[in-house]
N, C-alpha and C positions, 0 to 999 in steps of 0.2 A: 504493500500500500504506500510505503514511503516513496518508492520510485514513481508511482502514479502522481503523487503530489508534486514531486520535484519537476517532472516533465510538464505537468499541467501549469505549474507556476512559471516555468521558463517560457512556455508558449504564450501565456497571458501577458508576461512581461514584454515579449516581442510585439504583441498586439498593442499594448499600451504605448510602446515607443513608436510603432507605426502610426497609431492614432495621432500622436503629437506631431509627427513629421507631415502627416497628411494635411492637417489644418494649417501647418506652416506653408506647404505647397499651395494650398487653396488661397491663402492670403497673398502669396506672391503672384500666382498666375491668373487668378480670377478677379482681383480687385475687391474693394469693400462690399459692393453690392453682390457680386458673384460669390464671394465668401459667405455672405448671409444666406443666399439662395441655397448654396451647397449645405451649410450647416442645418438649415431648416428642412431641406429634403431628407437628410439623414434622420432627423428627429421625427419626420412624418412617417418614414418607413418603420422606425422603431415603435411608433404608435399603432400601426396597422398589423404588423407581423404577428405579435403575440395572440391577437384575437383570432387570426386565421389558423393558428396552431391548435385552437380549441383545447388547450391544456395538455396536449399530447407530447409537447416537448419535455414535460415532466412525467407524464403517464407512461410513455413507451419505455424509458429506461427503468422506471420503478417496477413495472409489471414483468419486464424481461428478467430483472435481477431476482424478483420474488420467485418467478417460475423456475429459474435455474437452481435455486436453493431449496425450495419448499416441496416440489413435487415433480416426479419423472413423468407423470401422466399429462402434463401441460407442455405444449410446444412453445418455447419462448419466441421462436421466429414468427409464429402466427400473430403475435402482438404487433410486430413490426409491419407486416404486410397489411394488416387491417388498419393500423394507424396511418401508414403512408397513403393508402387509398382515400381515407377520410380527409386528410390534409390536402391532397391534390384536388379532390373534388370541390371542396369549399374554396380553396385558393383560386382555382381557375375560374370558378363562377364569379367570385368577387372581382378579379382582375378584369373580366369581361365587362361587368357592370361599371367599373371605374372608368374604363375607356369610352363606354357609350355615353356616360354622363360626365365627361371630363371637365367641361366648363364649371358645372356645379361643384365637382370635386375640387377643382383648383380654388374656387372661392372659399370653400369650407376649410381646406387645408393650408392655403397660402394667403388668404385674405383678399384675393382678387382673381377673377376669371382670366386675367391677362397672363397668368402663369400656367395656362393649360398645357403648354409644351413640356412641362415637367412630368405630366401624368404618364406619358408613354415610357420614358426610361425608368420611372419608378415601378412600373408594372413588371419589367424584367428583373429589377432588383428584388421585388417581392417574391417572384417565382424562384429565383436563385436562392434566396434565404430560406424559403420553405423546404426546398430540396436539401439544402445544407443542414437545416435543423433536424430533418428526418433521419438522415444518415448519421449525424452526430449523436442523436438519441439512441440509435441502435448500438453504436460503439460504446457509449456510456453504460448502457444496460448490461452489456457483456463485459464491462470493465476492460475493454480494448483501448486503453487510454493512449497508446502510441499512435494507433490509427486515428482516433478521435482528435488528437492534438495535431497530427499532420494535416488533416482536413481543415481544422481551425486555423492553423498557421498559414496555409495557402490562401484561404478565402478571406480571413479577417485581418491578416497582417500583410501579406504580399500584394494581393490584387488591389486593394484601395491605394496602395503606394505606387504600384507600377503604372496604373492607368494615367497618372499625371505626366508620365514620360512618353505616353502614346498620343495624348491630345491635351490641349489647354482650353477646349470648349466645354462649358459646363454640361450641356446635354449629352455630348459624346462621352464625357467622363462617367456620368451616371449610367448611361446605356452600356458602356464597356464593362463597368463593374458588374452589372446584372448579367450580361451575356457570359462573362468569364465565370461567375459564380455558378451559373447553370451548367456550363460545360464541365467544370471540375466536379461538381456534386453528382452529375450523371455518371461520370467516370467511377466515382466511389460507389454509387448505387449499383452499377453493373457488377462490381466486385462482390458486393453484399448479396445480391440476388443469385449469383453463381454458387454461393457457399451455404445458403440457408436450406432448411428442410421445412416445407410448408404443406399443410393439408387444407385444401379449399373448403372442405365440409365444415371446418371449425371457424370459418371467417366471421360469422355474425356473433358467435359466442365470445370471441376475442374482442370484437368491436364493441359489444355491449359492456364488457368489463372496462375497456378504455374510456368509452364515452361516459359511463357512470362516474368514473374517477375524474376525467378531464373536463367535462362540460361545466361542472360546478366550479372549476378553477378559471373558466373563461372570463367571468366578470372581474376576477382579481388580475388576470393578465392584462385585460383591456384597461382597467383602472390604473395599473402600474405604468403601463405604456402612456396612458393619458396624463398621469401625474408627471412623468418625465417630459412629455411633449407639449402639453397644453400651455404651460407658461410662455413658451416661444410663440405658439400659434395665437394666443390671446394678445400678446404684445404686438404681433403683426397686424392684428385688427385695430388695436388701440393707438399704436405709435408709428408703425411702418416696418418694412422688412429688414432694414438695416439694424434697428434696435432689436428686432426679433432674433436676428442672427447672433447678436452679442449675448442675448439670453441663452440661446441654444448652445453657444460656445461654452458659457459658464456651466451649464448643466452637463455638457460633454466632459468637462474637467472632473465634475463630480462622479459621473459614471465611469470615467477612466480609473478613478480611485477605487470605485467599487469593483472594477474589473481585476484589480490587483488581488482581491480576495475571492473572486469568482471561482478559482480552482478548488477552494475548500468545498463549496457546494457541488461543483461538477463531479468531484470524486466521491463526496460524502453521501449524496443521494442514493446511488446504487449500493455503496458499501453499507450505509446505515440500514437499507432495506434488507440486505443479507444478514446483518447482525440481528435485526429484529426477528427475521424468519428463523434464525438459529438460536434465538433467545440469549444472546451474548450481551447482557445488559451492562455488565461491569465495563467492558471495553467501549461500549457506546457512550456511557457516561463520561469516561475518561477523555474520549475524543471531543465531546461537546465542550467540557470545561476548559480543556487546554486550548482549543481553537478560539474560543470566545475571549480568553485572556490575551492571546496573541493579537487578535483583531483589534481590540480596544487599545492596547498599548501602541501598536504601530500607527493606528489612525490618529491618535492624539499627537504623536510626533509629527506626522505628515501635515496636519491642520496647522499646527503652530508654525512650522517651516513655511508653508504656503502663505499664511497671513502676513508674515514678516517680509517675505521676498516676492510677493505677488506682482508688484510693480515692475521689478527688474525681470522677472520670469516672463511675463506676458509681453513686455516691450521687446525683449530679446527674441521671444518666440514669434510674435506676429508683426512686430515693427512699431514705430512711433505712432503711426496713423491709427492704431487700434487701442490707444490709451483709455478710451471709454469703456473697454471691456474689463479693466482692472477692478473698478468698484463693484461691478455686477458679480464678477467671479469671486471676489472676497466674501460677499454676502452669502452666495450660494454654497461656497465650500465649507462654511461653518457646519453645515448639515452632514458633512462626510462621516462624522462619528456615528450618527444614527444610521446612515445609509449602509455603511460597511457591516454594521451589526445585522441589518436585515439581509444583506447579500450573503454573508457567510453562514447564517443560521436558518435561512428559509428552507433549505433542503432537509434539515432535521425535522422540521414541522411537517413537510410534505411526506417524508418517509414514515413518520410515526402515525399520522392520522390519514384515514381515508377521507374524512370530512375536510373540506377546504378551509382550514383555519387561516392560512395566509390570505386567502381571498377576503375573508371577513375583516382582517386587520387592514388590508389595503383599501377596501371599500370605505371603512371608517375614515382613513386618512384622506382619501379622495373627497369624501363628503366635507371634511374640514377645509380642504383647499377650495372647494366650490363655494362654500359659505363665505370665506374670507375674500376670495377673488371677486365674487359677485358684489360684495359690499364695495370693493375697490372700483368696479366698473360703474357703480351707481354714484359714488361720492367723490371719486378721483379719476375721472374718465381718461385723462391723458397721461397720468403718472403710473407707468408700469412698474415702478419700484415696489409698490404694494403687492403686485402680483408675485414678485420674487420673494418677498417676505412671507406671503401666504404659502408658497411652495416650501420654504425652509421649515416653517412651523409644521406642515403636513409630514415632511420627512422625519422630523424629530418625533412626532406622534407615532409614526410607523415603527421607528426604532424602539420606542418604549413598549409598544404592544408586542413586538417580537420578543423582547427580553422577558416580558411577563409570561409569554407562552413557553419559552424555553425553561423558565423557572418551574412551570407546572409539569413539563415533560420530565425534568430531572427528579422532581418529587415522586412522580409515578414510577420512574425507573428504580429509584431507591426502595420504594415499597416492594416492587417485584424482586429486587435483589435479596430482600430479607425473607421472602416466602420460600 
């Protein structure tokens, strides 16, 4: 398991570095407006993708891991085929509708129908990410972390960086990203399909299990994506796309910090599922407490460092013309402490409960954001600073709810250890 953590941390570190360089390239080649359009496009994709996965990005690896540990009568590969079919059916239907109503979609997502030209490349990006997520879920469920991280490294680290050396046109950059994600993911999918053993007669049984687990998590996935994406989208409507891009960039720095701790959840979900199936509660408790302490300690150091040197970091990173992003990024990054707790611990909650506890916590946090941001729109129409503050408060609330749920799980585990 240690090797899985090491290689996953290494991969996510390269993705983090790539993300930093990609925004630097966007600032250099696309200009301030193009940079904002690029940042907002990425946030828009992150809003839509989780909803289209219908919770199966978590459901597929969880059920595969359980099936491999709990019973020889269940075919783990059946969960992958059923889940992949559902994801592609829903994804293709949504992409078709998105392009039919592209003017309306552009207004909803970017604040103006004038940005209709972004819908077509975003469609390819969505399809590529859905294929990527399906393959990645299969590898995670089987704890094939070398293959999972190779796929992640190519699609999430290399391709976003490489496309800037192929074209400096925004639409072409987005389109190339989507096309390359599709090609790479299909290559991995072919390798998976060649190696699996699947019986068609069990299709609907596996699909029922997955949907029962996954659908109740869709509101949580959608709300989490909304919580990450809506501040920029609301800012686009309130103040303009340039300001929205700065907000999107600030949130991207926050999610990059979360990405540093994402390997914990990526490995821990299938591993925790196996430990629960095998009733190895002592080891599970040990992992939870140790990883929680590491997460909090490292995040506090990171937040203090960023708050002190944010001006120099962002000016060096994006250039003097983006000094407006410093203040926004500083406010948003305060919430990194709460966000990394959620990122590192959410897999424990998903592995322990069939009920979508994370979804409940996320929906409460989203509700808090909606209440505060709605008040902002009514009483401070053009001041998007209050939107940012509402976002920070919502993230802190999510971190608190996650900690409370982890505390309850540890208590339940300790009771089972004594039995």
